[in-house]
C-alpha positions as CSV (number, residue, x, y, z in Angstrom):
1,M,-2.4,94.6,-48.5
2,K,0.5,92.2,-47.7
3,R,-0.1,92.4,-44.0
4,S,-3.8,91.8,-44.4
5,L,-3.1,88.7,-46.4
6,I,-0.7,87.3,-43.8
7,R,-3.2,87.9,-41.0
8,V,-5.9,86.1,-43.0
9,I,-3.6,83.1,-43.7
10,A,-2.5,82.9,-40.0
11,F,-6.1,83.1,-38.8
12,L,-7.2,80.3,-41.2
13,A,-4.3,78.0,-40.1
14,M,-5.2,78.5,-36.4
15,M,-8.8,77.7,-37.1
16,L,-7.9,74.5,-38.9
17,L,-5.6,73.3,-36.1
18,C,-8.2,74.1,-33.4
19,A,-10.8,72.3,-35.4
20,S,-8.8,69.0,-35.5
21,P,-10.0,66.3,-33.0
22,V,-8.2,65.8,-29.6
23,F,-7.8,62.2,-28.2
24,A,-7.0,61.2,-24.6
25,I,-7.2,57.8,-22.7
26,T,-8.5,57.3,-19.2
27,I,-7.4,54.0,-17.5
28,D,-9.6,52.5,-14.9
29,T,-7.3,51.7,-12.0
30,G,-9.9,49.9,-10.0
31,N,-10.0,52.7,-7.5
32,N,-12.7,55.4,-7.6
33,G,-12.8,58.4,-5.3
34,N,-14.7,56.5,-2.7
35,N,-12.6,53.3,-2.7
36,T,-15.8,51.3,-2.8
37,T,-15.9,47.5,-2.7
38,N,-17.1,45.1,-5.5
39,S,-20.1,42.8,-5.2
40,N,-18.4,40.2,-2.9
41,G,-16.8,42.7,-0.6
42,V,-13.2,42.7,-2.1
43,I,-11.7,46.1,-2.5
44,P,-9.9,46.5,-5.8
45,G,-6.2,46.0,-5.6
46,V,-3.4,43.5,-6.2
47,T,-4.0,39.8,-5.1
48,T,-1.3,37.1,-5.0
49,L,-1.1,33.6,-3.6
50,E,1.6,32.7,-1.1
51,L,3.0,29.2,-0.4
52,V,3.2,29.0,3.4
53,E,4.4,25.4,3.7
54,K,5.2,22.7,1.1
55,K,4.4,19.4,2.7
56,L,4.8,15.9,1.4
57,C,1.8,13.7,2.3
58,E,2.9,10.1,2.5
59,I,1.0,6.9,3.4
60,P,3.0,3.6,3.4
61,I,1.2,0.6,1.9
62,T,2.0,-2.5,4.0
63,D,1.3,-6.2,4.1
64,P,-1.5,-6.5,6.6
65,E,-0.1,-9.8,7.9
66,N,3.5,-8.8,8.7
67,G,3.7,-5.0,8.2
68,D,6.3,-5.2,5.4
69,K,6.2,-2.2,3.1
70,I,4.9,-3.2,-0.3
71,G,4.0,0.2,-1.8
72,E,3.4,3.8,-1.0
73,F,1.0,6.7,-1.7
74,T,2.3,10.3,-1.9
75,K,0.7,13.6,-2.5
76,E,2.7,16.7,-3.1
77,L,2.5,20.2,-4.5
78,T,4.4,20.0,-7.8
79,S,3.8,23.4,-9.2
80,F,3.0,26.8,-7.7
81,D,2.5,30.3,-9.3
82,A,2.0,33.2,-7.0
83,E,0.9,35.7,-9.7
84,K,-1.4,33.3,-11.5
85,K,-2.7,32.3,-8.0
86,E,-2.6,28.6,-8.8
87,A,-1.2,25.4,-7.3
88,I,-0.9,22.0,-9.0
89,L,-1.0,18.9,-6.8
90,T,0.1,15.4,-7.9
91,L,-1.1,12.1,-6.4
92,T,1.1,9.0,-6.8
93,V,0.6,5.3,-5.9
94,K,3.6,3.0,-6.3
95,N,3.8,-0.8,-6.1
96,L,7.3,-1.3,-4.7
97,M,7.3,-5.1,-5.1
98,E,9.2,-7.0,-7.9
99,N,8.1,-10.0,-9.9
100,E,10.2,-12.7,-8.3
101,D,10.9,-16.2,-9.5
102,F,9.6,-18.1,-6.5
103,T,10.7,-21.4,-8.0
104,K,14.2,-20.6,-6.8
105,K,13.0,-20.1,-3.3
106,N,15.2,-21.9,-0.7
107,L,13.1,-24.4,1.2
108,E,14.0,-27.0,3.9
109,V,11.2,-29.4,5.1
110,F,11.4,-32.1,7.7
111,F,8.7,-34.8,8.1
112,V,8.7,-35.8,11.8
113,L,6.7,-39.0,11.8
114,D,5.2,-41.2,14.5
115,N,6.3,-44.8,14.1
116,S,5.1,-46.2,17.4
117,Y,3.3,-49.6,17.4
118,S,-0.1,-48.0,17.2
119,M,0.7,-46.8,13.7
120,T,0.7,-50.4,12.5
121,K,-3.0,-50.7,13.2
122,T,-5.6,-50.4,10.4
123,Y,-8.3,-47.9,9.8
124,N,-10.9,-48.6,7.2
125,N,-8.9,-51.7,6.1
126,K,-5.8,-49.6,5.5
127,V,-2.6,-49.5,7.7
128,K,-2.0,-46.1,9.2
129,T,1.6,-46.0,7.9
130,D,0.3,-46.5,4.4
131,Y,-1.8,-43.3,4.8
132,V,1.4,-41.6,5.8
133,A,3.6,-43.0,3.0
134,E,1.1,-42.2,0.3
135,A,0.7,-38.5,1.4
136,A,4.5,-38.0,2.0
137,N,5.6,-39.5,-1.3
138,D,3.2,-37.2,-3.3
139,F,4.2,-34.2,-1.3
140,T,7.8,-34.9,-2.0
141,H,7.2,-35.2,-5.7
142,S,5.2,-32.0,-6.0
143,L,7.6,-29.8,-3.9
144,L,10.8,-31.0,-5.6
145,E,9.3,-30.7,-9.0
146,K,8.3,-27.1,-8.5
147,F,11.2,-25.7,-6.5
148,E,14.8,-26.0,-7.7
149,N,16.3,-25.3,-4.2
150,A,13.9,-27.4,-2.1
151,K,15.2,-30.2,0.2
152,I,13.3,-32.7,2.3
153,G,14.4,-34.8,5.3
154,L,12.7,-37.5,7.4
155,V,12.8,-38.2,11.2
156,S,10.8,-40.9,13.0
157,F,10.0,-41.0,16.7
158,S,8.9,-43.7,19.2
159,S,11.2,-45.4,21.6
160,V,13.9,-48.1,21.3
161,K,13.0,-51.6,22.3
162,V,13.4,-52.5,25.9
163,A,15.3,-55.7,24.9
164,E,17.9,-53.4,23.3
165,G,18.6,-51.7,26.6
166,A,16.2,-48.8,26.3
167,V,16.7,-45.7,28.3
168,Y,13.5,-43.7,27.9
169,G,13.5,-40.0,27.5
170,T,16.6,-39.4,25.4
171,L,17.3,-38.6,21.8
172,N,17.5,-42.3,21.1
173,D,13.7,-42.1,21.1
174,A,14.0,-40.6,17.6
175,K,15.9,-41.5,14.4
176,L,17.2,-39.5,11.5
177,L,15.9,-41.6,8.5
178,S,17.2,-39.1,5.9
179,G,19.0,-35.9,6.1
180,L,18.0,-33.0,3.8
181,T,18.1,-34.1,0.2
182,N,16.5,-33.2,-3.2
183,S,16.6,-36.8,-4.4
184,E,13.0,-38.1,-4.8
185,T,14.2,-41.6,-5.2
186,D,16.2,-41.7,-2.0
187,L,13.3,-40.1,-0.1
188,N,10.8,-42.6,-1.4
189,A,13.0,-45.4,-0.2
190,K,13.4,-44.0,3.2
191,I,9.7,-43.5,3.6
192,E,9.3,-47.3,2.9
193,D,11.9,-48.0,5.6
194,Y,9.9,-45.9,8.0
195,K,7.0,-48.4,7.6
196,K,9.2,-51.3,8.8
197,D,10.6,-50.2,12.1
198,Q,8.4,-49.4,15.0
199,G,9.0,-48.7,18.7
200,T,6.9,-48.8,21.9
201,Y,6.2,-45.3,23.1
202,T,5.7,-41.8,21.8
203,N,8.4,-39.1,22.3
204,I,7.4,-36.2,20.1
205,E,10.0,-33.8,21.7
206,A,12.8,-36.2,20.7
207,G,11.6,-36.2,17.1
208,L,11.4,-32.4,16.9
209,A,14.9,-32.1,18.5
210,V,16.5,-34.4,15.9
211,A,14.9,-32.5,13.0
212,E,16.1,-29.1,14.5
213,A,19.6,-30.4,14.7
214,N,19.7,-31.4,11.1
215,F,18.5,-28.2,9.4
216,S,21.3,-26.4,7.6
217,K,22.9,-23.3,8.9
218,D,22.4,-21.4,5.6
219,E,20.9,-18.0,5.5
220,N,17.8,-16.9,3.6
221,V,16.2,-20.3,3.9
222,A,12.5,-21.0,4.8
223,R,12.3,-23.9,7.2
224,Y,9.3,-26.1,7.9
225,I,8.4,-29.1,10.1
226,I,5.4,-31.4,9.3
227,L,4.7,-33.3,12.6
228,L,2.5,-36.3,12.3
229,S,1.2,-38.6,15.1
230,D,-1.8,-40.7,15.9
231,G,-1.7,-39.9,19.6
232,V,-0.4,-37.6,22.3
233,P,3.1,-38.1,23.7
234,N,3.8,-40.1,26.8
235,L,7.6,-39.5,26.8
236,C,9.8,-36.4,26.8
237,L,13.4,-35.5,27.1
238,N,15.5,-35.1,30.3
239,T,13.0,-36.3,32.9
240,E,12.1,-39.3,35.0
241,E,8.5,-38.5,34.6
242,T,8.0,-41.0,31.7
243,L,5.1,-43.1,30.4
244,K,2.6,-40.5,31.5
245,Y,0.3,-38.2,29.5
246,S,-0.2,-34.6,30.4
247,G,1.8,-32.9,33.2
248,V,5.6,-32.7,32.6
249,V,5.4,-34.5,29.3
250,A,2.8,-32.2,27.8
251,A,4.6,-29.1,29.1
252,A,7.9,-30.1,27.6
253,T,6.4,-31.0,24.3
254,T,4.5,-27.7,24.1
255,K,7.7,-25.7,25.0
256,K,9.6,-27.4,22.3
257,L,7.0,-26.4,19.7
258,Q,7.2,-22.9,20.9
259,D,11.0,-22.8,20.9
260,L,11.1,-24.0,17.3
261,S,8.5,-21.4,16.2
262,A,10.5,-18.6,17.9
263,K,13.6,-19.6,15.9
264,G,11.6,-19.0,12.6
265,I,10.7,-22.7,11.9
266,H,7.2,-22.9,10.6
267,M,5.2,-25.7,12.3
268,Y,2.4,-27.9,11.0
269,S,1.1,-30.3,13.6
270,I,-1.2,-33.2,12.5
271,L,-3.0,-35.4,15.0
272,M,-4.8,-38.3,13.4
273,G,-7.7,-40.1,15.0
274,L,-10.4,-37.4,15.4
275,N,-12.9,-40.2,15.9
276,E,-11.0,-41.2,19.0
277,A,-11.0,-37.7,20.5
278,N,-13.8,-38.4,23.0
279,Q,-12.2,-41.7,24.2
280,K,-11.1,-41.6,27.8
281,V,-7.5,-42.1,28.7
282,P,-6.7,-45.1,31.0
283,G,-6.2,-43.8,34.5
284,A,-2.8,-45.4,34.9
285,S,-1.4,-43.3,32.0
286,L,-2.2,-40.0,33.8
287,P,-0.1,-38.2,36.4
288,D,-1.2,-38.4,40.0
289,G,-4.2,-36.2,40.7
290,A,-5.3,-35.9,37.0
291,D,-8.9,-35.9,36.1
292,P,-9.8,-39.6,35.4
293,N,-12.3,-38.5,32.8
294,T,-9.7,-36.8,30.7
295,T,-10.0,-37.6,26.9
296,Y,-7.4,-37.8,24.2
297,G,-9.0,-34.7,22.7
298,K,-8.4,-32.7,25.9
299,L,-4.8,-33.9,26.1
300,A,-4.3,-32.9,22.5
301,E,-5.6,-29.4,23.2
302,E,-3.2,-29.1,26.1
303,I,-0.2,-29.5,23.8
304,F,-1.3,-28.4,20.3
305,G,-4.1,-26.0,20.9
306,T,-7.9,-25.9,20.1
307,P,-8.7,-27.7,16.9
308,E,-12.3,-26.5,16.7
309,K,-13.2,-23.5,14.6
310,P,-11.8,-21.0,14.9
311,V,-8.6,-23.0,15.4
312,V,-6.4,-21.6,18.1
313,P,-3.1,-23.5,17.7
314,T,-0.3,-23.3,20.3
315,V,2.1,-22.5,17.4
316,G,1.8,-22.7,13.6
317,Q,-1.1,-24.7,12.3
318,F,-2.8,-27.6,14.0
319,F,-4.9,-30.2,12.2
320,H,-6.9,-32.8,14.2
321,I,-8.2,-35.1,11.5
322,D,-9.3,-38.6,10.6
323,Y,-6.9,-40.8,8.7
324,E,-8.6,-40.6,5.3
325,N,-8.2,-36.8,5.5
326,L,-4.4,-37.0,5.8
327,Y,-3.6,-36.9,2.1
328,D,-5.6,-33.7,1.4
329,T,-4.3,-32.1,4.6
330,I,-0.6,-32.6,3.5
331,N,-1.0,-32.2,-0.3
332,E,-3.5,-29.4,-0.4
333,S,-3.6,-27.4,2.8
334,I,0.1,-27.7,3.8
335,Y,1.6,-27.8,0.4
336,A,-0.4,-24.8,-0.7
337,D,0.8,-22.9,2.3
338,I,4.5,-23.8,1.8
339,A,4.5,-23.4,-2.0
340,D,2.3,-20.3,-2.0
341,V,3.7,-17.5,-4.1
342,K,2.8,-14.3,-2.4
343,D,0.9,-11.8,-4.5
344,T,3.0,-9.1,-6.2
345,F,-0.1,-7.0,-6.9
346,I,-2.2,-4.7,-4.8
347,K,-5.9,-4.6,-5.6
348,D,-9.1,-2.7,-4.9
349,I,-7.2,0.6,-4.2
350,V,-9.6,3.4,-3.3
351,I,-8.2,6.9,-2.6
352,K,-10.6,9.6,-1.3
353,D,-9.1,13.1,-1.3
354,Y,-11.1,15.6,0.8
355,F,-11.0,19.4,0.5
356,P,-11.8,22.1,3.0
357,K,-15.0,24.0,2.3
358,E,-13.1,27.3,1.9
359,I,-10.9,25.8,-0.8
360,L,-13.8,24.7,-2.9
361,E,-15.7,28.0,-2.4
362,N,-12.8,30.2,-3.4
363,F,-10.7,28.1,-5.8
364,N,-11.5,26.6,-9.2
365,F,-10.8,22.9,-9.5
366,E,-9.7,21.2,-12.7
367,Y,-7.7,18.1,-13.6
368,V,-4.4,18.7,-15.5
369,K,-3.4,15.1,-15.8
370,T,-6.0,12.2,-15.7
371,P,-4.8,9.0,-14.1
372,N,-2.7,6.6,-16.2
373,I,-4.1,3.7,-14.2
374,G,-7.6,3.5,-12.8
375,K,-10.5,6.0,-12.9
376,V,-11.2,9.2,-11.0
377,S,-14.5,10.9,-10.4
378,E,-15.2,13.5,-13.1
379,K,-15.8,16.3,-10.6
380,V,-15.8,17.1,-7.0
381,D,-18.5,15.4,-4.9
382,Y,-19.9,18.3,-2.9
383,T,-21.8,16.0,-0.5
384,D,-18.5,15.3,1.2
385,N,-16.2,17.7,-0.7
386,S,-14.1,14.9,-2.2
387,I,-12.8,13.2,-5.3
388,T,-12.4,9.4,-5.5
389,W,-9.7,7.5,-7.4
390,N,-10.3,3.8,-8.0
391,I,-7.5,1.4,-9.0
392,E,-8.6,-2.2,-9.5
393,L,-5.1,-3.7,-9.8
394,L,-1.6,-2.2,-9.4
395,N,1.0,-4.8,-10.5
396,A,4.6,-5.1,-9.3
397,G,6.7,-2.0,-10.2
398,E,3.7,0.0,-11.6
399,I,3.3,3.7,-10.7
400,A,-0.1,5.4,-11.0
401,T,-0.4,9.2,-11.0
402,L,-3.0,12.0,-11.5
403,S,-2.7,15.8,-11.1
404,Y,-5.2,18.6,-10.5
405,K,-5.0,22.4,-10.2
406,L,-6.5,24.8,-7.7
407,T,-6.8,28.4,-9.0
408,L,-8.0,31.3,-6.9
409,K,-11.3,32.7,-8.2
410,E,-11.5,36.4,-9.2
411,D,-14.5,36.9,-6.9
412,Y,-13.0,35.2,-3.9
413,N,-14.3,36.0,-0.4
414,K,-12.4,38.7,1.4
415,E,-12.7,36.7,4.6
416,I,-9.9,34.3,3.5
417,V,-7.3,37.1,3.0
418,D,-4.2,36.4,5.2
419,K,-5.7,33.1,6.4
420,I,-3.5,30.0,6.2
421,L,-5.4,27.4,4.2
422,P,-4.5,23.7,3.9
423,T,-5.0,22.5,0.3
424,N,-6.8,19.4,1.6
425,S,-8.4,18.2,4.8
426,K,-7.6,14.5,4.6
427,V,-6.9,11.5,2.4
428,D,-8.3,8.0,3.0
429,L,-6.5,5.1,1.4
430,E,-8.0,1.7,1.3
431,Y,-6.5,-1.4,-0.4
432,T,-6.5,-5.2,-0.4
433,Y,-3.4,-7.4,-0.3
434,E,-3.4,-11.2,0.0
435,N,-7.2,-10.9,0.4
436,Q,-6.8,-8.7,3.5
437,K,-8.2,-5.2,3.5
438,K,-6.6,-2.3,5.1
439,Q,-7.3,1.4,5.5
440,E,-5.1,4.4,6.3
441,T,-5.7,8.2,6.7
442,E,-3.4,11.2,6.5
443,T,-4.1,14.8,7.3
444,E,-0.8,16.7,6.7
445,F,-0.8,18.8,3.5
446,S,0.8,21.9,1.9
447,K,-0.6,25.3,3.0
448,V,-1.3,28.5,1.1
449,R,-2.4,32.0,2.0
450,V,-4.1,34.7,-0.1
451,R,-2.2,38.1,0.0
452,Y,-3.9,41.4,-1.0
453,V,-2.5,44.9,-1.4
454,E,-5.1,47.6,-1.6
455,S,-4.7,50.4,-4.1
456,S,-4.4,54.1,-2.8
457,K,-7.4,56.4,-3.3
458,D,-5.5,58.9,-5.5
459,E,-3.2,56.5,-7.2
460,T,-3.2,56.6,-11.0
461,I,-2.0,53.4,-12.6
462,T,-0.8,53.4,-16.2
463,K,0.7,50.4,-17.8
464,K,2.1,52.4,-20.8
465,P,2.7,56.2,-21.6
466,L,-0.4,58.1,-22.6
467,P,-0.5,59.0,-26.3
468,Q,0.1,62.7,-27.2
469,T,-2.9,65.1,-27.6
470,G,-4.1,65.0,-31.2
471,N,-3.8,62.7,-34.2
472,Y,-1.1,62.6,-36.8
473,M,-3.5,62.1,-39.7
474,T,-5.5,65.1,-38.6
475,I,-2.4,67.3,-38.3
476,F,-1.3,66.2,-41.8
477,I,-4.6,67.1,-43.3
478,S,-4.6,70.5,-41.5
479,V,-1.1,71.3,-42.9
480,V,-2.1,70.4,-46.4
481,A,-5.2,72.6,-46.1
482,V,-3.1,75.5,-44.9
483,I,-0.7,75.1,-47.8
484,I,-3.6,74.9,-50.3
485,T,-5.2,78.0,-48.8
486,I,-2.0,80.0,-49.0
487,F,-1.4,78.8,-52.6
488,A,-5.0,79.9,-53.6
489,I,-4.7,83.3,-52.0
490,S,-1.3,83.8,-53.5
491,R,-2.7,83.1,-57.0
492,V,-5.5,85.5,-56.5
493,Y,-3.1,88.2,-55.3
494,F,-0.8,87.5,-58.3
495,F,-3.6,87.9,-60.9
496,K,-4.8,91.1,-59.3
497,K,-1.3,92.5,-59.5
498,L,-1.2,91.8,-63.3
499,K,-4.2,93.8,-63.8
């Protein structure tokens, strides 16, 4: 009986255990028996992004007039994650200029003034020297008032009187009326003296030479000459060819202008008497063989350049004007040019960043940092595969930035695997400085490559150990059931024994 009971209990326990559920997990490795491809032709496996070359794209921003560097544009790869298959690129625009106090600019200006006898004549009931004095006095006041370190000097030119033993064609044909000074009172007095002492002939070269000799030798000084005459020269230095227009005199005067300009002295040449430009020059005043029909206008062009628009001066700026235009020429045009404070801002900046077609087809694009200055297009313009960043004004010392991220798509095209891809195709930079527009282009960028490792056909990939067969709760219930069954049978057996 005992053995029969034991057999029954063992059989029941076995049945309960076999009846408990069995659990197992199957992990999809991405590889089936046929190693088939997905919808876009990519075989399941491990894909990573490789950085082939990290390249700094840089475009200098320069002053269109002189080529000085005033800012810069850079584009660089600032973050890269091979496993996440993403690259972050940052665009930066810097204004490298500083806000300067231009009132402390060092300036030296010489007036080189014609005081030949013809300057004592009148035009519209006003003596020519009065036109000069009025314009020079106001210019002196304006410049010295604005600039702390400005100095002005005065030189007159004509020729000494024959009665005083004149030797024409020397530095005696010019006179230093005032050395460089910042005293407005002294300069006004010297301008009045200029009106009182005239000579016979016109030696512009001598006047320019005296002014040149009296500039300071200081460094970091901007130097200017304002040359003013009512006629072309008929004297020059170091020659016996005197009292003649054109020829040697014209060539020597022109060379002197060019030499001064080459030394960094800014030239403003003013010839008054535009209404006399078509007047013929007396034949006796011309070199042998010269055209007898030559006019004063033609002689002026030979020395100073072409006054018609567009003006083509020999050096610097040339103004051929009537006498009543002298004040505005000196106190507006020339003053504005000398006292001009160069812009310290760059405006109308337009940056167009172009992408290769393969990048846009296989990578997701998103901004991770919107620009702190200016506005950028909300999304890629697929008509030319670009984004556009506009900055209306970038002030001195300002830095503008924006960043975007390129992330490889899950369903990328298998054709790009192992192919070196530049992140961008080109960048166009356009900007305006001092009302001059300039455009630059750069085509060097960082490069990436998609790497792919295909899974083996029979490879099983498990990221964690498989759970054991069965379930703990089921086992617990089964054990309890066995115990209860044993207890119940034992009780039945016990009561039968009592009987």
